C-alpha positions in Angstrom: 11.8 -66.0 10.4 11.8 -62.6 8.8 12.1 -62.6 5.0 13.7 -60.0 2.9 11.0 -57.6 1.6 10.5 -54.2 -0.1 7.6 -52.0 0.8 6.4 -49.0 -1.2 4.1 -46.3 0.2 3.2 -42.7 0.7 3.0 -40.2 3.6 2.1 -36.6 4.2 -1.3 -37.2 2.7 0.1 -38.4 -0.5 2.6 -35.6 -1.0 5.7 -37.8 -0.5 6.7 -41.3 -1.6 8.8 -43.8 0.4 10.5 -47.2 -0.2 11.8 -49.4 2.6 13.7 -52.6 2.1 15.3 -55.3 4.2 18.1 -57.2 2.3 19.9 -59.0 5.1 19.6 -62.5 3.6 20.1 -61.2 0.1 23.5 -59.6 0.9 24.6 -62.6 3.0 23.9 -64.8 0.0 26.1 -62.5 -2.2 28.8 -62.5 0.5 29.0 -66.3 0.7 28.9 -66.8 -3.1 31.7 -64.3 -3.8 33.8 -64.9 -0.6 33.7 -61.1 0.2 35.6 -59.3 2.9 33.6 -57.2 5.3 34.1 -53.9 3.4 33.5 -55.5 0.0 30.2 -57.0 1.4 29.2 -53.6 2.7 29.9 -51.9 -0.7 28.1 -54.6 -2.7 25.3 -54.8 -0.2 24.6 -51.1 -0.4 24.8 -51.2 -4.2 22.3 -54.2 -4.4 20.0 -52.6 -1.9 20.1 -49.3 -3.8 19.4 -51.1 -7.0 16.3 -52.7 -5.6 15.1 -49.3 -4.5 15.6 -47.9 -8.0 13.9 -50.9 -9.5 10.9 -50.5 -7.3 9.4 -48.0 -9.8 9.9 -50.3 -12.8 7.3 -52.5 -14.5 7.1 -56.1 -15.8 10.5 -57.3 -17.0 12.2 -53.9 -16.8 15.6 -53.8 -15.0 18.2 -51.4 -13.7 22.0 -51.8 -13.8 24.1 -49.9 -11.3 27.8 -49.5 -12.1 30.1 -47.9 -9.5 33.3 -47.2 -11.6 35.7 -46.1 -8.8 39.5 -46.2 -8.6 39.6 -47.7 -5.1 40.8 -51.3 -4.3 37.4 -52.8 -5.1 38.1 -51.9 -8.8 34.3 -51.4 -9.4 30.9 -52.6 -8.2 28.1 -53.9 -10.5 24.5 -54.7 -9.5 21.4 -55.6 -11.6 17.9 -55.7 -10.2 14.4 -55.9 -11.7 10.8 -55.0 -10.8 10.2 -58.6 -9.5 12.6 -58.0 -6.6 15.4 -60.1 -8.0 19.0 -58.7 -7.7 22.5 -59.9 -8.3 25.9 -58.3 -8.3 29.7 -58.5 -7.9 32.8 -56.5 -7.0 35.8 -56.9 -9.2 38.1 -57.5 -6.2 36.2 -59.5 -3.6 38.8 -59.5 -0.8 39.8 -56.0 0.3 41.0 -55.2 3.8 41.1 -51.6 5.1 41.3 -50.0 8.6 38.0 -49.0 10.1 37.1 -45.4 10.1 37.5 -43.4 13.4 33.8 -44.0 14.2 34.4 -47.8 13.9 32.5 -48.1 10.6 33.7 -49.9 7.5 35.4 -47.6 5.1 33.3 -48.1 2.0 34.2 -44.7 0.5 38.0 -45.6 0.4 37.2 -49.0 -0.9 35.2 -47.5 -3.8 37.4 -44.5 -4.5 36.8 -41.7 -6.9 35.2 -42.1 -10.3 31.7 -42.3 -11.8 28.3 -43.8 -11.1 26.4 -45.1 -14.1 22.7 -46.2 -13.9 21.1 -47.9 -16.9 17.4 -48.6 -17.1 16.3 -51.4 -19.5 12.6 -50.7 -20.5 9.9 -53.0 -21.8 10.2 -51.6 -25.4 13.9 -52.7 -25.5 15.3 -49.2 -25.1 18.1 -48.6 -22.6 18.6 -45.3 -20.9 21.9 -44.6 -19.1 22.7 -41.7 -16.8 26.2 -41.0 -15.5 27.4 -38.7 -12.7 30.7 -38.3 -10.8 30.9 -40.0 -7.5 30.4 -37.5 -4.7 31.5 -39.6 -1.7 31.7 -43.3 -2.6 29.3 -44.1 0.2 26.7 -45.2 -2.4 23.6 -43.6 -0.8 24.9 -40.1 -1.3 26.0 -41.0 -4.8 22.5 -42.3 -5.7 20.8 -39.2 -4.3 23.2 -37.1 -6.4 22.3 -39.2 -9.5 18.5 -38.9 -8.9 18.8 -35.1 -8.6 21.3 -34.6 -11.4 20.0 -37.1 -14.0 16.3 -37.4 -13.2 15.6 -34.1 -11.4 14.1 -36.0 -8.4 15.1 -34.6 -5.0 15.5 -37.6 -2.6 16.8 -38.7 0.7 18.2 -42.2 1.0 19.7 -44.5 3.6 21.7 -47.6 2.8 23.5 -49.8 5.3 25.1 -53.2 5.8 26.1 -54.5 9.3 28.9 -57.2 9.1 29.8 -59.1 12.3 33.3 -60.1 13.4 32.7 -63.7 12.0 32.0 -61.9 8.6 28.3 -62.8 8.3 25.8 -60.1 7.4 23.7 -59.4 10.5 21.6 -56.6 8.9 21.2 -54.8 5.6 18.5 -52.5 4.4 17.6 -49.2 2.8 15.1 -46.4 2.9 14.1 -43.8 0.3 11.9 -40.7 0.6 10.9 -38.4 -2.2 8.5 -35.4 -2.4 5.8 -35.8 -5.0 4.2 -33.1 -7.2 2.2 -30.8 -4.9 4.6 -31.1 -2.0 5.1 -28.0 0.1 8.2 -26.4 1.5 7.3 -27.5 4.9 6.9 -31.1 3.6 10.6 -31.1 2.6 11.5 -29.9 6.1 9.5 -32.8 7.6 11.4 -35.3 5.5 14.7 -33.8 6.6 13.6 -34.0 10.2 12.7 -37.7 9.8 16.4 -38.5 9.0 17.7 -36.1 11.5 16.0 -37.8 14.4 17.5 -41.2 13.8 19.8 -42.4 16.6 20.9 -45.7 14.9 21.8 -46.7 11.4 19.6 -48.4 8.9 21.7 -51.6 9.1 21.2 -51.8 12.8 17.4 -51.3 12.3 17.4 -54.1 9.7 19.2 -56.3 12.2 17.1 -55.6 15.2 13.6 -55.1 13.8 11.2 -58.0 13.5 9.8 -56.7 10.2 9.6 -53.7 7.9 6.7 -52.4 9.9 8.9 -52.1 13.0 11.7 -50.5 10.9 9.2 -47.9 9.7 8.1 -47.2 13.2 11.7 -46.3 14.1 12.2 -44.4 10.8 9.0 -42.4 10.7 8.1 -42.1 14.4 4.5 -40.8 14.8 4.3 -39.7 11.2 1.3 -41.5 9.5 2.0 -43.5 6.4 0.2 -45.7 3.9 1.5 -48.9 2.4 0.7 -49.3 -1.3 2.7 -52.5 -2.2 4.7 -55.3 -0.6 7.0 -57.5 -2.6 9.6 -60.2 -1.7 13.2 -59.6 -2.7 16.2 -61.9 -3.0 19.4 -62.8 -4.7 18.7 -64.3 -8.2 20.9 -64.8 -11.2 19.9 -65.4 -14.8 22.9 -67.4 -15.8 22.8 -71.0 -17.2 25.0 -73.4 -19.0 23.1 -72.8 -22.2 23.7 -69.0 -21.9 27.4 -69.4 -21.2 27.5 -71.9 -24.1 26.2 -69.2 -26.4 29.2 -67.0 -25.2 31.6 -69.8 -26.2 30.0 -70.2 -29.6 30.5 -66.5 -30.2 34.3 -67.0 -29.7 34.3 -68.8 -33.1 35.5 -72.1 -34.4 39.3 -71.7 -33.9 39.0 -70.7 -30.2 36.7 -73.7 -29.7 39.3 -76.0 -31.4 41.8 -74.8 -28.8 39.5 -75.6 -25.9 38.7 -79.0 -27.4 42.4 -79.8 -27.5 42.5 -79.0 -23.8 39.8 -81.6 -23.3 37.4 -79.3 -21.3 36.6 -75.7 -20.4 35.2 -74.1 -17.3 33.3 -70.8 -17.2 32.4 -68.8 -14.1 29.5 -66.4 -13.8 30.6 -63.0 -12.6 27.3 -62.3 -10.9 26.8 -65.4 -8.8 30.2 -67.2 -9.0 28.5 -70.4 -10.3 31.0 -72.7 -12.1 30.0 -74.4 -15.4 32.1 -77.3 -16.8 32.0 -78.0 -20.5 33.3 -81.5 -21.5 35.1 -82.3 -24.7 31.8 -83.6 -26.1 30.0 -80.4 -25.1 32.6 -78.3 -26.8 32.4 -80.3 -30.0 28.6 -79.7 -30.1 29.3 -75.9 -29.7 31.9 -76.1 -32.4 29.3 -77.5 -34.8 27.0 -74.6 -33.9 29.9 -72.1 -34.5 30.5 -73.6 -38.0 26.8 -73.2 -38.9 
């Protein structure tokens, strides 16, 4: 069985960098956890895949947070990924239904709407850098390319796609990034543009039909030689726990906890993974004692 993976490499004799990722199982996990409609699954899947691509250049416990702040019916998309290949995310409105576009594709742009894209990088020294740009299309890949050029001065080409079947399961999801490196020539840029121009199927179909990333790369790059520098597994992973959510309850203060204790219990739900945590009356009394201290 093919596993979700992310590969990093170079081509054009080291004058260009590429990142290829398969996220089919990762996006399907998110779809099931959040009960997403097809267009919501496509939007969140593209965002999570793009987040993993951005995080591929990070180190150690560094992470990147992607926030798509659009005025469409999804009401916003959030995704967080790290250098270990772990990613999680959610949409504010999980069940959105829209007509298909004339070409039969899911209308992610309308679901996202107009607004802003914010990308925050959390570095090992504790500093957080955030760049924000207007959404140019709502299709996610184009918006991330615009962000990379505007905020980080990195010209890039990116593909992101999610294929959702009629029974709502995710049949294919993946992404591909190409960037010229210092020393790249004008003709190298043309080669990169030609690579995308010759594709006859979408990246989501390639992720669904290919037996591995090496086969995906064969379709994407054709006869163009490439080198693989790193391979890493990727997957849906959340950092939530009952202890962490308990800390959030403590921060509410003694009076709020008294109200919850009078109710006899409290339930908290993690936005990112939809995990439910039940706090009994006894749990809440312990948290109240912590709040008093």
